[in-house]
VEXDO-696400 format. One record per residue (C-alpha): residue in one letter; x, y, z. Coordinates in steps of 0.2 Angstrom, whole numbers, plus 5000, padded with zeros to 4 digits. Layout:
AXYZ ...
END
This chain:
X505747435205 X505247385188 X505247525175 X506247645185 X507447625171 X507247545155 X506347385155 X507547285144 X508747265159 X507347205170 X507947315183 X506847265197 X506447295215 X505747175228 X503947245227 X502847365217 X501847445230 X499947475229 X499347645226 X499447735243 X497747735251 X497847915255 X498547965238 X497548075226 X496347955217 X496448055201 X498247995200 X497547825196 X496447905183 X497848005176 X498947855175 X497547765164 X497147905152 X498447955140 X499347805132 X500047635132 X501547695143 X500347765155 X499547595157 X501347525161 X501347655175 X499747605182 X500347425181 X501847475193 X500547555204 X499447405205 X500647265208 X501747425212 X504547345235 X513047205340 X513347295354 X515247355355 X515647535357 X516247605340 X518047655339 X518447835333 X518047845314 X519547825303 X519247995295 X517848125296 X517548255282 X516148395282 X515748455265 X514548585258 X513948615240 X514148795243 X512748915237 X514149025230 X514748885218 X513048835213 X512349015211 X513549035196 X512448905188 X510849005189 X509848965174 X510049105162 X508649145150 X508849065133 X509049195119 X507449185108 X506849335098 X505049265098 X505049225117 X504149335129 X504349235144 X504749335160 X506649325165 X507249215178 X507649285195 X509349235204 X509249065209 X509249015228 X510248865228 X510148735242 X511648685252 X511848495252 X512848475269 X513448305273 X514648215284 X515548055280 X516547935291 X517147755290 X516747635304 X518147515309 X517347365300 X517447465284 X515647525283 X515547695275 X514247815283 X513547965275 X512348085284 X511348235280 X510148325292 X508548395287 X507248435300 X505748505289 X504748345291 X504848215305 X505548085293 X507248005290 X507847895275 X509047755277 X509847705260 X511047565260 X512147525244 X513047365242 X514447375229 X513847225220 X512747185204 X512947095188 X514647185187 X515247055199 X514346905192 X515046765180 X514246675165 X513046545171 X512746635187 X511746785180 X510346865191 X511246815207 X511346995213 X509547025210 X508946865217 X509946905233 X509047065234 X507446965235 X508246845248 X508647005259 X506847025263 X506446855268 X506946865286 X508546865296 X508946775312 X508346905325 X507046985315 X506046835310 X505346755294 X504446875282 X504347005296 X505447145288 X503947225279 X502747205293 X503947305305 X504147445292 X502347455286 X501747455305 X502947595308 X502247705294 X503747685282 X503647745264 X504747705249 X505147525256 X506147445242 X507647365235 X508347385217 X509747305207 X510747385194 X512147325184 X513447405196 X512547405213 X511147345224 X510247455236 X508947445250 X508047585257 X506547645268 X505947815274 X505247805291 X504547925304 X506047995313 X505647915330 X505847745320 X507647775315 X508247635327 X507047515320 X507647535302 X509447515308 X509047365317 X508247285302 X509647335290 X511047275301 X510247115305 X510047065287 X511847125283 X512547025297 X511346885301 X510446835286 X511146665284 X510546595299 X508746595292 X509146565274 X508546395269 X508046305253 X506246335256 X506446515255 X507546505240 X506346405231 X504946535234 X505946675229 X506646585213 X504746575209 X504446755213 X505946825203 X505446715188 X503746785189 X504546955189 X505446905173 X503946845165 X503047005169 X504447085159 X504346965146 X502446995144 X502847185142 X502847235123 X504547265116 X505447195131 X506247045122 X506947175109 X507647275124 X508647125130 X509247085113 X510047255112 X511247215127 X511647045119 X512247135104 X513147285113 X514247165124 X515047005121 X514346845130 X515646845144 X515347035148 X514447075164 X513247175155 X512747045142 X511346975152 X509947065159 X510047115177 X508646995182 X509646855174 X509046715163 X507646585168 X509046455167 X510246535178 X508946585191 X508246415192 X510046345194 X510346445209 X510746335224 X510646375243 X512546365246 X512946475230 X511746605237 X512546595254 X514346615247 X513746765238 X513146845254 X514746815263 X515746885249 X514847045244 X513547085258 X514847145271 X515147315279 X516747345269 X515747325253 X514347445257 X513947625261 X512447685271 X511647855268 X510447925282 X509548085278 X508248185287 X507748215305 X508948145317 X510148185331 X511948155325 X512648105342 X511247985344 X511447915327 X513247875329 X512847785345 X511547685336 X512747645321 X513947585333 X512747475342 X511947395327 X513347395314 X514947395324 X514947215329 X514647145311 X516347075306 X517347145291 X517147035276 X518446975262 X519147105251 X518147125235 X519347145220 X518947285208 X518147225191 X519347265177 X518347205162 X518647305146 X517147345135 X517647315117 X517147445105 X515947405091 X516747445074 X515447375062 X513547395063 X512547245071 X510747215066 X509347095072 X507547075071 X506447015085 X504646965084 X503447005098 X501547005101 X501447195097 X500247305086 X501647415080 X503447385074 X504847485084 X506547535079 X507947535092 X509647595089 X511047595103 X512847645105 X514147625118 X514647785126 X515947855139 X515747775157 X514747865170 X515648025176 X517048005163 X517548135150 X516148155137 X514848075148 X513948245152 X514048305134 X513248135129 X511848155141 X511448325134 X511648255116 X510448125119 X509148245127 X509348355112 X509148215100 X507548125107 X507148165125 X505448265126 X504348365115 X505648495112 X506848365105 X507448355087 X506648175084 X505048215092 X504848375082 X505248295066 X504548125067 X503048145079 X502548325075 X503048375058 X503148215048 X501948115059 X502747945055 X503147895073 X501947865088 X503247885101 X505147935102 X506147905117 X508047925118 X508947895135 X510647875142 X511047725154 X512547785163 X513647625168 X515347605175 X516047495161 X515347605147 X513647685146 X512347655133 X511447785122 X509847715115 X508347785104 X506747685102 X505547745089 X503747665087 X503047675070 X501347745066 X500247615056 X500847585039 X502547665041 X504047555038 X505447545050 X506647595036 X505847755035 X506047785053 X507847735052 X508247855037 X507547995047 X508547955063 X510147945054 X509748115045 X509548205062 X511148125069 X512048175053 X511448355056 X512148355074 X513748285068 X514048415054 X513248565061 X513148525080 X511648585091 X511148765093 X511648865109 X509748865114 X509648675113 X511248655124 X510548785136 X508848705137 X509548535140 X510648575154 X509348685162 X508248535162 X509648435170 X510048565184 X508148575188 X507948385189 X509448365201 X508748505213 X506948445212 X507548265216 X508148325233 X506448355239 X506448165243 X507448105257 X507747935252 X507847815236 X507647855218 X508548015217 X508248085233 X509548155245 X510147985253 X510147905235 X511148055228 X512548045242 X512647855240 X512747865220 X514147995221 X515047895234 X514847735224 X515647795208 X516747935214 X517047915232 X516448095234 X514748115241 X514848305239 X515048295220 X513448385216 X514248555212 X515548465202 X514248365193 X513248525188 X514948605183 X515148465170 X513548515161 X513948695163 X515648675154 X514848585139 X514848685123 X513948665106 X515648615100 X515948475113 X514148415111 X514548405092 X516148305095 X515348175106 X513948155092 X515348125079 X516448015091 X515147895098 X513547905087 X514147835071 X513247705060 X514747585062 X514647595081 X512847555082 X511747405085 X510047405077 X508547305082 X506947295073 X505447225084 X504047175073 X502347085075 X502446905077 X502746765089 X503446805106 X504946695109 X505246655128 X506646545134 X505846475149 X506446315159 X505546195171 X505546215190 X506846125199 X506245965208 X505445985225 X506945895234 X508246015227 X509546055240 X508845935252 X510545865255 X511446025256 X512546055271 X512446225278 X513846295288 X513546425302 X514346585299 X514846625316 X515446535332 X514146505345 X514946615357 X514746765346 X512946715342 X512546715361 X513246885362 X512046955350 X510546885357 X509947055363 X509547085345 X507946975347 X507047115355 X506447245342 X506947425347 X505447525353 X504947685345 X505747845351 X504747995356 X503548055343 X504048215334 X502748355334 X502048375317 X500448445311 X499848405294 X499648555284 X498148665282 X498148765266 X497948945264 X496649005252 X495949155244 X494849185229 X494949305215 X493549425209 X493149305195 X492749165206 X494449065205 X494848975221 X496748975226 X497548855238 X499348855243 X500648775255 X502248865258 X503848765259 X505448865257 X506648725261 X507148705242 X506948825228 X505648725220 X503748755216 X502348665208 X500848745201 X499248665194 X497548715188 X496148585192 X494448595184 X492948475186 X493148415168 X493448235169 X492848085159 X491248075170 X490548205158 X490848105143 X489448015134 X489647845126 X489547915108 X490948035113 X491947935125 X493648015127 X493148195124 X493648255141 X495348175139 X495548235121 X495148415126 X496348415141 X497748335131 X497548475118 X497848615131 X499748595129 X499748575110 X499648755106 X498848915112 X498249065102 X499949145106 X501148995106 X501248845094 X501448675101 X503348675098 X503548845105 X502648785121 X503848645122 X505348755119 X504748885132 X504448745145 X506248665143 X506948845144 X506348845162 X506848665165 X505048595165 X503748495156 X501948565154 X500748425158 X498848415155 X497648265157 X495948215162 X495548075174 X493748025179 X493248175191 X494448315185 X495648375172 X497248455177 X498648565169 X500248595179 X502148605180 X503548595192 X505148705191 X506448805201 X505648955210 X506749075201 X505649045186 X503949045195 X503349195185 X503849115168 X502948955174 X501349045178 X501449135162 X501448965152 X500148885164 X498949025162 X499149025143 X498748845141 X497248845152 X496449005146 X496949015127 X497048845120 X496948855101 X496248685097 X497048715079 X496348585067 X498048515062 X498448485080 X496648395083 X497048285068 X498848245074 X498348215092 X496748105086 X497947995077 X499047975092 X497647925104 X496847805091 X498547715090 X498747725109 X497047635111 X497647505099 X499247475108 X498247445125 X497847275117 X499747235119 X499747265138 X498747135148 X498347255163 X497747395151 X496647265142 X496047205159 X495547385164 X494647425148 X493647265147 X493347245166 X492647425167 X491547405152 X490947235158 X490547305175 X489747475171 X489147455153 X488747625146 X488947725162 X490347845161 X491347745173 X491247605160 X492447695149 X494247745152 X494747925150 X495647895135 X494047845126 X493647725113 X494047705095 X492347755089 X492247895102 X493847975097 X493447965078 X491848045080 X492448195091 X492448365081 X493348525084 X491648595089 X491448455102 X493048505110 X492748695110 X491048665117 X491748555131 X493048675135 X491748815136 X490648715147 X491848645159 X493348765160 X493048925169 X493649015185 X492048985195 X492348795194 X494248785195 X495648795208 X497348865206 X498548765218 X500248815223 X501548715234 X503348755237 X504448905238 X503149045236 X502449165248 X500649205250 X500949385244 X501849325229 X500449195226 X499149335226 X500149445215 X500449305202 X498649235203 X497949415199 X499249455186 X498949285176 X497149225180 X496149375185 X495549405167 X494949225165 X493149215161 X491849085158 X490249015164 X490748835168 X489748755183 X489748595193 X488048555187 X488348375182 X487248225187 X487848055184 X486647915180 X486447785193 X487647635191 X486947475184 X486447325195 X487947235202 X488347075192 X488346895198 X490046825200 X490746785182 X492346755173 X492846855158 X494346785148 X495246895135 X496346795124 X498246835123 X498946685115 X500746645120 X500646765135 X501846705149 X500646765162 X498846805166 X498246975171 X497046895185 X495947035194 X494247035202 X493347195199 X491747255207 X490847415213 X491747525226 X491347675235 X491347865233 X492847965239 X491748055251 X490947895259 X490747915278 X491747745280 X493147795270 X494447785284 X493747615289 X493847555271 X495647605270 X496147515285 X495147355280 X495947365262 X497747375270 X497347205279 X496647135262 X497847195249 X498447365252 X500147325260 X501547205256 X501047115272 X499247105267 X498346935266 X498146935247 X500046965244 X500646845258 X499546715250 X499846725231 X501646785232 X502446735248 X501546575252 X501246505234 X502546595223 X501146625210 X501646815207 X502846955208 X501547055218 X499747055222 X498647195229 X496947265231 X496147445231 X494847565227 X494647685213 X493847825223 X492847925211 X491548055215 X490047945215 X490847775216 X492147685206 X492847505204 X493647395217 X495047285212 X496047145218 X497247025210 X498947005201 X499846955186 X500146765189 X501046625180 X500046555167 X500046375173 X499346425190 X497946545184 X496546425191 X497446395208 X497846585210 X496046625206 X495446505219 X496646585232 X496146755227 X494246715229 X494646635246 X495446795253 X494046895246 X492846795256 X493946765271 X494046955274 X492146945277 X492146785287 X493746815297 X493846985304 X495547065305 X496547005320 X497147135333 X498947125325 X498247155307 X497247305313 X498647385322 X499847355307 X498547425295 X498047575305 X499847615310 X500447615292 X499147745287 X499447855303 X501247865303 X501547875284 X500448035283 X501948155284 X502648065269 X501248115258 X501848295259 X503648255256 X503648345238 X502748495231 X501948375218 X501248265232 X500548425241 X499748485226 X498948325223 X498248325241 X497548505238 X496748455223 X495648325232 X495048455244 X494448555229 X493648425219 X492848325233 X492348475244 X493348425258 X493648545273 X495248645273 X495848555289 X495448385282 X497248315282 X497548395300 X496048295306 X496448135297 X497448065310 X496048075322 X494847995310 X496047845308 X496347835327 X494447835330 X494047685318 X493547535328 X493747345324 X491847335322 X491847475309 X493247385299 X492347225300 X490747315294 X491747395279 X492247225274 X490347165274 X489647325265 X491047365253 X491847195247 X490647085238 X491446925232 X489846865224 X489647025214 X491247025204 X491947015187 X493446905188 X494546955173 X495846845166 X496846915151 X498046775145 X498246625134 X496446565133 X496946385128 X498046365143 X496946445156 X495146405151 X495146225157 X495646265174 X494546405176 X493046305170 X493546165184 X493346305197 X491546315194 X491546495201 X490246555188 X489846575170 X491346615158 X491246755145 X492446795131 X492846965125 X494147055114 X495347185120 X494047315117 X492747235128 X491647165113 X490946995116 X491746845106 X491246665104 
END
């Protein structure tokens, strides 16, 4: 999935899923409020993808990360004379029990039982990545990741997603990293056999259906994915860093996604040979976590994976990474508003000596608001717009990197001087004890919070697989934490001196200029036409496996009732909602107020977002830096932001710090200082963030599309506001907005996780009973303007490798009576991978990496969107196909098969919406903001079940209007305008990235 790690490596998954239909709609608004990076996050959300009996295992081990061992790592309060945070309680640490065994064919199996939800995650890691590639064949591992979703012999072409989405699976995806490739899905527990059928069939029987047509399509898709990365600001500079860190023959030199030339050079027999060499049971591990019966699971594994033959031995990679002994420098030009400095170093391999200390060092240097570089460059000197330091842990040597984006009129030399000064300080004096304590507290908290998820991206199954991949020790968690606990100020100082020297660095300056992309033509249509394909198995073996053609039926449905929150009110009118979940020592708390951008005026566009942003930038009791330090002291981040309908402030932490977390949360909500110097600093940040949106095609599309559609209506302005609005906002405006909209009578305090109702009442009373204010819900929005006639709006981005092509129109309120029918209809149209739009634009035509549709469900309406980022040269045909599907959903009602898939996906995935405390809090916030009944989620399955085909067809007629859309095209005008004119869809307008008309 693009962006899970740094984008320079183009780490990518098969798909980026659309925003979940039942997800908190304010998540969408939140992702579009604060900054350029938030727009990237929204983009991910938009285009967010043999029957023998098994012999006795070769060995079986049962391991437990014991509470006694981890308890010694309870997070101790950091000494700070000025700190008045309540002390941490003893930490209730979870036990991560697992079983490991090896099947006769070499497949490693890792299991972990967890019966709190009727869900089970299947996470399959293949020990192959660019680590195993050779020059001229870069990107094979990632290309093959895509091929694995194209259909295997018994499953059928492009059916993988249809089966999983129809089963209600979540987290369906695959990802490629330098050292491994993984595939995962979280399914209702009664669909575990389905997941094992699918994964085993593409492990053992992919080649039978792998032909040149599928390869051609996925070459196009992968290259669109690369172009998507190339169109992202600073991405080409990110790739350049790795070209300088490693020699050209090194496996890490090229990006994970590979070069255009190598992707296009991939041939069908090369791909088939790659599968036979690396996609074998003896080169893989499968982790299964969740609600399953161990005895039944072993029988299923024997049934589905047991007959798959063992593959050839995979020789270990013995490449040595040469050290850097003299600084390397380069300058890369890009179509960016602001220059950016990037400095990187080679550091110890993952899990080796010094790796944990390097991770702590990088965090102290530049990860988060409490870091040294943020404090010096962003907060004090105000010469940097953003500072991000991270560690990319890898087998052949990790990479530490700092990216610093300059403020306007600040030179990169100035930033570099400041960077080296901070590094010199760490090398000479080392970090403070408080810095080391905070950094490892954040690390321990992150690891435990991640265990809320069963599957991919840091969940239980992913954690077991990762430890097994690198250490052959799935139960390494306590030892991993011990590495960080053993670090000292002296050992962190040592790695700063040993690895972060000037002569060991590569430095890349990314400056405004022409984007240079090394694209190549597509291969001829007859490529591989004469290729001879050899069957992987004898016909007798194939016949023995014909039973696989029948998909396994779902097992008995597990009883599960969607939660109904407990609620109570304080004497001051504050409403409290809570969901108890004591499975992990984790809690999330949030305060929600009806103070979104719907209350902004055109002249003060951005006031709600500006006010919310300042909540965590200092209170009457704590400065902004003290807040950042206090938050890291308990291993969390304080977050505050405004969407369209609401503003929120919240945090997630371990439950031994619940009281300290509520102390901080109550302080920022009730006592914001709105200090003049903080207002000035944040104003400058937001003005630059608005400027940077011009670099991002999707952000530009949203800004211009909303303004074109709604004009001066509040929905016409994104919550971050406009340049003119932010400049005009005064301290008096901010204070007035806070007094008018922040108060207990119009707010909700929401808890989820390891907290009892009695404790919630005690803490709510202690920290919020004194909150006063007269804020009310009296807000009347003006009516939306008349819908437009279909027209095209072009925003020129010369040299862009892709076009952000989205049709935007009026949607419906969150509380609309036909909301369930609309969600089902949208799943058919563009809400699922198997939807009409995605199957047309991506799978049939190869125009895009992913296409989708959805609704921004605001309080009184909100936009509808549909589209994708498409290859520049197919902008016009993609627009034609998009409009075809928007019309077809009205003229060709969903088939019975489509309706079943769309409805089942919604119904069966509902438990997954409550997998984490953060997700639970998001759901409870909807109950408050939209006045939903407390049993809303408990009754939601029944509402979905009751939706009829007639109601779905009606929703398409009443809520999708192809003749009343603004078709946004953000791309290279000179290349896309002629084709769009020839379509004759409607008049064409031209606007700049702020939405102003241009000629």
